[in-house]
NUDRENFI-437070 format. One record per atom (N, C-alpha, C, O): residue in one letter; x, y, z; residue number from 0. Coordinates in pm, whole numbers, plus 50000, padded with zeros to 5 digits. Each point is the difference from the previous one (the first is absolute). Example, Ala and Ser with C-alpha at 12.3 -4.5 7.8 and 13.67 -1.06 7.14 Angstrom:
REM residues 2
r: A; px: 51319; py: 49431; pz: 50780; k: 0 .
r: A; px: 49911; py: 50119; pz: 50000; k: 0 .
r: A; px: 50090; py: 50120; pz: 50000; k: 0 .
r: A; px: 50104; py: 49998; pz: 50066; k: 0 .
r: S; px: 49861; py: 50107; pz: 49862; k: 1 .
r: S; px: 50082; py: 50119; pz: 50006; k: 1 .
r: S; px: 49923; py: 50109; pz: 50073; k: 1 .
r: S; px: 50051; py: 50111; pz: 50017; k: 1 .
This chain:
REM residues 67
r: X; px: 92891; py: 19996; pz: 22076; k: 0 .
r: X; px: 49888; py: 50000; pz: 49908; k: 0 .
r: X; px: 49876; py: 49946; pz: 50071; k: 0 .
r: X; px: 50008; py: 49897; pz: 50068; k: 0 .
r: X; px: 49882; py: 50170; pz: 49918; k: 1 .
r: X; px: 49876; py: 49958; pz: 50065; k: 1 .
r: X; px: 49911; py: 49927; pz: 49901; k: 1 .
r: X; px: 50001; py: 50028; pz: 49880; k: 1 .
r: X; px: 49922; py: 49877; pz: 50172; k: 2 .
r: X; px: 49909; py: 49924; pz: 49918; k: 2 .
r: X; px: 49874; py: 49975; pz: 50081; k: 2 .
r: X; px: 50008; py: 49953; pz: 50114; k: 2 .
r: X; px: 49880; py: 50077; pz: 49829; k: 3 .
r: X; px: 49873; py: 49965; pz: 50063; k: 3 .
r: X; px: 49954; py: 49871; pz: 49937; k: 3 .
r: X; px: 49984; py: 49990; pz: 49878; k: 3 .
r: X; px: 49995; py: 49910; pz: 50205; k: 4 .
r: X; px: 49959; py: 49868; pz: 49952; k: 4 .
r: X; px: 49852; py: 49983; pz: 50030; k: 4 .
r: X; px: 49958; py: 50005; pz: 50115; k: 4 .
r: X; px: 49965; py: 49974; pz: 49782; k: 5 .
r: X; px: 49856; py: 49982; pz: 50018; k: 5 .
r: X; px: 49971; py: 49851; pz: 49997; k: 5 .
r: X; px: 50014; py: 49933; pz: 49897; k: 5 .
r: X; px: 49944; py: 50016; pz: 50219; k: 6 .
r: X; px: 49969; py: 49858; pz: 50011; k: 6 .
r: X; px: 49864; py: 49985; pz: 50068; k: 6 .
r: X; px: 49952; py: 50091; pz: 50067; k: 6 .
r: X; px: 49990; py: 49793; pz: 49913; k: 7 .
r: X; px: 49869; py: 49973; pz: 50061; k: 7 .
r: X; px: 50017; py: 49977; pz: 50150; k: 7 .
r: X; px: 50112; py: 49983; pz: 50050; k: 7 .
r: X; px: 49776; py: 50015; pz: 50022; k: 8 .
r: X; px: 50005; py: 49972; pz: 50143; k: 8 .
r: X; px: 50058; py: 49861; pz: 50025; k: 8 .
r: X; px: 50079; py: 49980; pz: 50092; k: 8 .
r: X; px: 49883; py: 49924; pz: 49826; k: 9 .
r: X; px: 50050; py: 49863; pz: 50015; k: 9 .
r: X; px: 50151; py: 49996; pz: 49976; k: 9 .
r: X; px: 50073; py: 49935; pz: 50075; k: 9 .
r: X; px: 49975; py: 50134; pz: 49823; k: 10 .
r: X; px: 50144; py: 50005; pz: 49975; k: 10 .
r: X; px: 50073; py: 50068; pz: 50115; k: 10 .
r: X; px: 50111; py: 49961; pz: 50036; k: 10 .
r: X; px: 49827; py: 50142; pz: 50022; k: 11 .
r: X; px: 50059; py: 50068; pz: 50115; k: 11 .
r: X; px: 50009; py: 49906; pz: 50120; k: 11 .
r: X; px: 50099; py: 50001; pz: 50072; k: 11 .
r: X; px: 49797; py: 49917; pz: 49949; k: 12 .
r: X; px: 50004; py: 49901; pz: 50108; k: 12 .
r: X; px: 50112; py: 49900; pz: 49977; k: 12 .
r: X; px: 50073; py: 49964; pz: 50092; k: 12 .
r: X; px: 49940; py: 49991; pz: 49784; k: 13 .
r: X; px: 50106; py: 49904; pz: 49968; k: 13 .
r: X; px: 50138; py: 50062; pz: 50019; k: 13 .
r: X; px: 50091; py: 49935; pz: 50052; k: 13 .
r: X; px: 49924; py: 50189; pz: 49908; k: 14 .
r: X; px: 50128; py: 50068; pz: 50017; k: 14 .
r: X; px: 50031; py: 50017; pz: 50149; k: 14 .
r: X; px: 50114; py: 49981; pz: 50042; k: 14 .
r: X; px: 49787; py: 50055; pz: 50036; k: 15 .
r: X; px: 50019; py: 50015; pz: 50144; k: 15 .
r: X; px: 50039; py: 49866; pz: 50063; k: 15 .
r: X; px: 50089; py: 49996; pz: 50086; k: 15 .
r: X; px: 49847; py: 49897; pz: 49873; k: 16 .
r: X; px: 50033; py: 49866; pz: 50052; k: 16 .
r: X; px: 50143; py: 49962; pz: 49961; k: 16 .
r: X; px: 50075; py: 49947; pz: 50081; k: 16 .
r: X; px: 49961; py: 50081; pz: 49796; k: 17 .
r: X; px: 50136; py: 49972; pz: 49953; k: 17 .
r: X; px: 50102; py: 50080; pz: 50081; k: 17 .
r: X; px: 50103; py: 49947; pz: 50041; k: 17 .
r: X; px: 49868; py: 50179; pz: 49980; k: 18 .
r: X; px: 50089; py: 50086; pz: 50078; k: 18 .
r: X; px: 50015; py: 49949; pz: 50143; k: 18 .
r: X; px: 50111; py: 49993; pz: 50053; k: 18 .
r: X; px: 49778; py: 49970; pz: 50009; k: 19 .
r: X; px: 50005; py: 49946; pz: 50137; k: 19 .
r: X; px: 50085; py: 49873; pz: 50005; k: 19 .
r: X; px: 50081; py: 49982; pz: 50091; k: 19 .
r: X; px: 49898; py: 49930; pz: 49812; k: 20 .
r: X; px: 50074; py: 49872; pz: 50001; k: 20 .
r: X; px: 50150; py: 50021; pz: 49981; k: 20 .
r: X; px: 50080; py: 49918; pz: 50045; k: 20 .
r: X; px: 49958; py: 50190; pz: 49888; k: 21 .
r: X; px: 50141; py: 50030; pz: 49978; k: 21 .
r: X; px: 50057; py: 50095; pz: 50104; k: 21 .
r: X; px: 50121; py: 50024; pz: 50005; k: 21 .
r: X; px: 49792; py: 50031; pz: 50078; k: 22 .
r: X; px: 50044; py: 50094; pz: 50103; k: 22 .
r: X; px: 50048; py: 50132; pz: 49943; k: 22 .
r: X; px: 50093; py: 50061; pz: 50053; k: 22 .
r: X; px: 49842; py: 49983; pz: 49838; k: 23 .
r: X; px: 50039; py: 50125; pz: 49935; k: 23 .
r: X; px: 49876; py: 50085; pz: 49973; k: 23 .
r: X; px: 49887; py: 49956; pz: 50021; k: 23 .
r: X; px: 50137; py: 50165; pz: 49931; k: 24 .
r: X; px: 49888; py: 50088; pz: 49963; k: 24 .
r: X; px: 49936; py: 49950; pz: 49870; k: 24 .
r: X; px: 50058; py: 49920; pz: 49927; k: 24 .
r: X; px: 49822; py: 50129; pz: 50048; k: 25 .
r: X; px: 49934; py: 49965; pz: 49874; k: 25 .
r: X; px: 50083; py: 50049; pz: 49882; k: 25 .
r: X; px: 50007; py: 49933; pz: 49897; k: 25 .
r: X; px: 50054; py: 50183; pz: 50116; k: 26 .
r: X; px: 50084; py: 50053; pz: 49894; k: 26 .
r: X; px: 50115; py: 49904; pz: 49969; k: 26 .
r: X; px: 50027; py: 49968; pz: 49885; k: 26 .
r: X; px: 50041; py: 49986; pz: 50222; k: 27 .
r: X; px: 50113; py: 49908; pz: 49981; k: 27 .
r: X; px: 49953; py: 49867; pz: 49942; k: 27 .
r: X; px: 50068; py: 49942; pz: 49916; k: 27 .
r: X; px: 49817; py: 50010; pz: 50128; k: 28 .
r: X; px: 49946; py: 49876; pz: 49945; k: 28 .
r: X; px: 49972; py: 50014; pz: 49851; k: 28 .
r: X; px: 50026; py: 49907; pz: 49923; k: 28 .
r: X; px: 49920; py: 50206; pz: 50036; k: 29 .
r: X; px: 49973; py: 50024; pz: 49858; k: 29 .
r: X; px: 50129; py: 50007; pz: 49921; k: 29 .
r: X; px: 50010; py: 49944; pz: 49891; k: 29 .
r: X; px: 50090; py: 50125; pz: 50163; k: 30 .
r: X; px: 50129; py: 50010; pz: 49932; k: 30 .
r: X; px: 50062; py: 49862; pz: 49985; k: 30 .
r: X; px: 50051; py: 49966; pz: 49893; k: 30 .
r: X; px: 49946; py: 49954; pz: 50213; k: 31 .
r: X; px: 50055; py: 49864; pz: 49993; k: 31 .
r: X; px: 49927; py: 49916; pz: 49896; k: 31 .
r: X; px: 50063; py: 49926; pz: 49925; k: 31 .
r: X; px: 49805; py: 50084; pz: 50071; k: 32 .
r: X; px: 49923; py: 49923; pz: 49902; k: 32 .
r: X; px: 50039; py: 50039; pz: 49858; k: 32 .
r: X; px: 50011; py: 49914; pz: 49912; k: 32 .
r: X; px: 50008; py: 50214; pz: 50065; k: 33 .
r: X; px: 50041; py: 50048; pz: 49868; k: 33 .
r: X; px: 50138; py: 49944; pz: 49965; k: 33 .
r: X; px: 50019; py: 49948; pz: 49890; k: 33 .
r: X; px: 50075; py: 50062; pz: 50202; k: 34 .
r: X; px: 50137; py: 49954; pz: 49975; k: 34 .
r: X; px: 50005; py: 49849; pz: 49979; k: 34 .
r: X; px: 50071; py: 49952; pz: 49912; k: 34 .
r: X; px: 49853; py: 49972; pz: 50169; k: 35 .
r: X; px: 49998; py: 49855; pz: 49985; k: 35 .
r: X; px: 49940; py: 49958; pz: 49866; k: 35 .
r: X; px: 50050; py: 49909; pz: 49934; k: 35 .
r: X; px: 49843; py: 50158; pz: 50026; k: 36 .
r: X; px: 49938; py: 49969; pz: 49871; k: 36 .
r: X; px: 50094; py: 50034; pz: 49886; k: 36 .
r: X; px: 50013; py: 49923; pz: 49904; k: 36 .
r: X; px: 50053; py: 50190; pz: 50104; k: 37 .
r: X; px: 50095; py: 50041; pz: 49896; k: 37 .
r: X; px: 50114; py: 49899; pz: 49989; k: 37 .
r: X; px: 50039; py: 49962; pz: 49890; k: 37 .
r: X; px: 50015; py: 49995; pz: 50224; k: 38 .
r: X; px: 50110; py: 49904; pz: 50000; k: 38 .
r: X; px: 49955; py: 49866; pz: 49944; k: 38 .
r: X; px: 50073; py: 49937; pz: 49923; k: 38 .
r: X; px: 49807; py: 50018; pz: 50114; k: 39 .
r: X; px: 49948; py: 49872; pz: 49951; k: 39 .
r: X; px: 49981; py: 50003; pz: 49849; k: 39 .
r: X; px: 50032; py: 49903; pz: 49931; k: 39 .
r: X; px: 49916; py: 50208; pz: 50017; k: 40 .
r: X; px: 49980; py: 50011; pz: 49855; k: 40 .
r: X; px: 50134; py: 49997; pz: 49927; k: 40 .
r: X; px: 50011; py: 49940; pz: 49893; k: 40 .
r: X; px: 50090; py: 50124; pz: 50164; k: 41 .
r: X; px: 50133; py: 49997; pz: 49941; k: 41 .
r: X; px: 50056; py: 49860; pz: 50000; k: 41 .
r: X; px: 50061; py: 49957; pz: 49902; k: 41 .
r: X; px: 49918; py: 49970; pz: 50207; k: 42 .
r: X; px: 50047; py: 49862; pz: 50009; k: 42 .
r: X; px: 49928; py: 49912; pz: 49899; k: 42 .
r: X; px: 50062; py: 49918; pz: 49932; k: 42 .
r: X; px: 49807; py: 50098; pz: 50059; k: 43 .
r: X; px: 49922; py: 49921; pz: 49904; k: 43 .
r: X; px: 50045; py: 50026; pz: 49857; k: 43 .
r: X; px: 50008; py: 49907; pz: 49920; k: 43 .
r: X; px: 50022; py: 50216; pz: 50047; k: 44 .
r: X; px: 50048; py: 50034; pz: 49866; k: 44 .
r: X; px: 50135; py: 49934; pz: 49975; k: 44 .
r: X; px: 50025; py: 49951; pz: 49890; k: 44 .
r: X; px: 50062; py: 50047; pz: 50210; k: 45 .
r: X; px: 50131; py: 49937; pz: 49985; k: 45 .
r: X; px: 49984; py: 49850; pz: 49978; k: 45 .
r: X; px: 50068; py: 49942; pz: 49915; k: 45 .
r: X; px: 49843; py: 49995; pz: 50159; k: 46 .
r: X; px: 49976; py: 49856; pz: 49985; k: 46 .
r: X; px: 49945; py: 49970; pz: 49861; k: 46 .
r: X; px: 50040; py: 49903; pz: 49937; k: 46 .
r: X; px: 49866; py: 50181; pz: 50016; k: 47 .
r: X; px: 49946; py: 49980; pz: 49865; k: 47 .
r: X; px: 50111; py: 50009; pz: 49896; k: 47 .
r: X; px: 50005; py: 49920; pz: 49906; k: 47 .
r: X; px: 50084; py: 50177; pz: 50110; k: 48 .
r: X; px: 50111; py: 50015; pz: 49906; k: 48 .
r: X; px: 50092; py: 49880; pz: 50002; k: 48 .
r: X; px: 50042; py: 49954; pz: 49894; k: 48 .
r: X; px: 49989; py: 49995; pz: 50223; k: 49 .
r: X; px: 50085; py: 49881; pz: 50010; k: 49 .
r: X; px: 49932; py: 49878; pz: 49941; k: 49 .
r: X; px: 50065; py: 49919; pz: 49934; k: 49 .
r: X; px: 49806; py: 50067; pz: 50089; k: 50 .
r: X; px: 49926; py: 49888; pz: 49942; k: 50 .
r: X; px: 49998; py: 50007; pz: 49848; k: 50 .
r: X; px: 50016; py: 49899; pz: 49932; k: 50 .
r: X; px: 49964; py: 50221; pz: 50017; k: 51 .
r: X; px: 50001; py: 50019; pz: 49854; k: 51 .
r: X; px: 50135; py: 49961; pz: 49942; k: 51 .
r: X; px: 50008; py: 49933; pz: 49897; k: 51 .
r: X; px: 50100; py: 50110; pz: 50170; k: 52 .
r: X; px: 50134; py: 49968; pz: 49953; k: 52 .
r: X; px: 50025; py: 49850; pz: 50006; k: 52 .
r: X; px: 50063; py: 49944; pz: 49909; k: 52 .
r: X; px: 49889; py: 49990; pz: 50195; k: 53 .
r: X; px: 50018; py: 49855; pz: 50012; k: 53 .
r: X; px: 49925; py: 49926; pz: 49891; k: 53 .
r: X; px: 50052; py: 49903; pz: 49944; k: 53 .
r: X; px: 49828; py: 50142; pz: 50024; k: 54 .
r: X; px: 49923; py: 49936; pz: 49893; k: 54 .
r: X; px: 50071; py: 50018; pz: 49867; k: 54 .
r: X; px: 50008; py: 49906; pz: 49920; k: 54 .
r: X; px: 50043; py: 50213; pz: 50055; k: 55 .
r: X; px: 50073; py: 50024; pz: 49875; k: 55 .
r: X; px: 50123; py: 49910; pz: 49991; k: 55 .
r: X; px: 50029; py: 49943; pz: 49894; k: 55 .
r: X; px: 50041; py: 50044; pz: 50217; k: 56 .
r: X; px: 50125; py: 49924; pz: 49998; k: 56 .
r: X; px: 49975; py: 49849; pz: 50000; k: 56 .
r: X; px: 50064; py: 49927; pz: 49925; k: 56 .
r: X; px: 49844; py: 50026; pz: 50159; k: 57 .
r: X; px: 49982; py: 49858; pz: 50020; k: 57 .
r: X; px: 49871; py: 49945; pz: 49937; k: 57 .
r: X; px: 49976; py: 49879; pz: 50008; k: 57 .
r: X; px: 49943; py: 50206; pz: 49932; k: 58 .
r: X; px: 49874; py: 49956; pz: 49942; k: 58 .
r: X; px: 50013; py: 49884; pz: 49903; k: 58 .
r: X; px: 49931; py: 49900; pz: 50015; k: 58 .
r: X; px: 50159; py: 50111; pz: 49885; k: 59 .
r: X; px: 50015; py: 49889; pz: 49906; k: 59 .
r: X; px: 50041; py: 49869; pz: 50068; k: 59 .
r: X; px: 49952; py: 49893; pz: 49964; k: 59 .
r: X; px: 50136; py: 50116; pz: 50133; k: 60 .
r: X; px: 50042; py: 49880; pz: 50074; k: 60 .
r: X; px: 49883; py: 49941; pz: 50076; k: 60 .
r: X; px: 49980; py: 49879; pz: 49998; k: 60 .
r: X; px: 49943; py: 50205; pz: 50068; k: 61 .
r: X; px: 49884; py: 49952; pz: 50076; k: 61 .
r: X; px: 49898; py: 49936; pz: 49906; k: 61 .
r: X; px: 49938; py: 49900; pz: 50035; k: 61 .
r: X; px: 50044; py: 50157; pz: 49847; k: 62 .
r: X; px: 49907; py: 49942; pz: 49903; k: 62 .
r: X; px: 50046; py: 49860; pz: 49960; k: 62 .
r: X; px: 49919; py: 49907; pz: 49991; k: 62 .
r: X; px: 50212; py: 50078; pz: 49984; k: 63 .
r: X; px: 50052; py: 49868; pz: 49960; k: 63 .
r: X; px: 49985; py: 49899; pz: 50114; k: 63 .
r: X; px: 49965; py: 49885; pz: 49976; k: 63 .
r: X; px: 50061; py: 50157; pz: 50145; k: 64 .
r: X; px: 49987; py: 49909; pz: 50115; k: 64 .
r: X; px: 49857; py: 49960; pz: 50026; k: 64 .
r: X; px: 49975; py: 49892; pz: 50052; k: 64 .
r: X; px: 49930; py: 50192; pz: 49912; k: 65 .
r: X; px: 49859; py: 49972; pz: 50025; k: 65 .
r: X; px: 49945; py: 49894; pz: 49906; k: 65 .
r: X; px: 49893; py: 49945; pz: 50026; k: 65 .
r: X; px: 50178; py: 50026; pz: 49866; k: 66 .
r: X; px: 49948; py: 49902; pz: 49901; k: 66 .
r: X; px: 50034; py: 49859; pz: 50037; k: 66 .
r: X; px: 49964; py: 49907; pz: 49928; k: 66 .
């Protein structure tokens, strides 16, 4: 599948710098950035879910301990 990515000159410079620092093509650097961002968002969502569950389970106890 082909994709044309429209980015500014500054973004292109940043992508080129990122690619050079990783020793990969600009295409590979962009793919890695997408995958890393996707994975991080998934991790953050999982952490939010665990935190919500902990508050539901231990919230009343924490409230009593805080007094």
